[in-house]
N, C-alpha and C positions, 0 to 999 in steps of 0.2 A: 608274611602271607602275601600271596598274589591274588589278584582278582580273576574271576573266571572270564573266559572269552565270550563275547556276545555274537560271534560269527554265525553260530548255528541256531540262533533264536528265531522263532516263528515270525514271518513277515506279516504286516498289517494289510488287510484287504481294503481297497478304496471302493466305496459305492459309486456307481455311475451317477453323473450329474443329471439332475432333473431339469425341467424348464425353469427359467428365471422367475422369481417372484416379484420383480420390480414392475410396478405398474406405471405407465407413462400416460400423460395427457395426449389426446389426439392432436395432430398438427393444426396450427391456427389457420383459420380461413382468411384468405386475403380479402381485405375490404377496399372498395374503390370509393375514394372521397374526391369530390370536386373541389372543395375548399378545405385543404388541410390546415390544422391549427399551426400557427407559427411556433417554431422551436424556441425555447427560452435561451437567453444568451449564456455564454460560458461563465460569466461573472455571477449570474443569479444561481447557478448550480453549485457554486463553491460554498462549503460549510465553513464559514470564517471562524466559528467557535471550536473547530476540531483541534485536537492535540497537535496535529501536523502543522496547521497554520499558526497556532500559537508559538510553536518553536521557530518557524520561519520569520514571523514578525518580530519576535524577541531578538533573534540574531541580526536582523536588519536594523533594529534599534540600537543594538550594541555597536555595530559597525558605523552607523551614522554618528553616534556619540564619540567614538574613537576618531573619526574623521574631523569632527568639530574641534576636539581637543588638539589634534595635530595642527590644524589650521591656526588655532589660537597661539600655540607655542611658536610656530614659524613666524607669525605676525609680531609677536612680542620680541622674538629674537631679531627680527629685521628692524624694529623700532630702536631697540637698545644698541644695535651695532652702529648707528649713525652718530 
């Protein structure tokens, strides 16, 4: 059995688009301040307990430990070669 062709099927009519239903806040009014508050430093903005920083600090710890082991092995090899 073969399927019937869908070439002559009725087309779907698209309704015209109406106005958008998205409501936006009015633009912010610019304020003129003579004494602006100082911006916090970049270090105070960092969330040190975030998952991203935990990964970075753990990788840095692993690299530091590997460097210490390498230095220890090289020093012991230097002492034993004398």
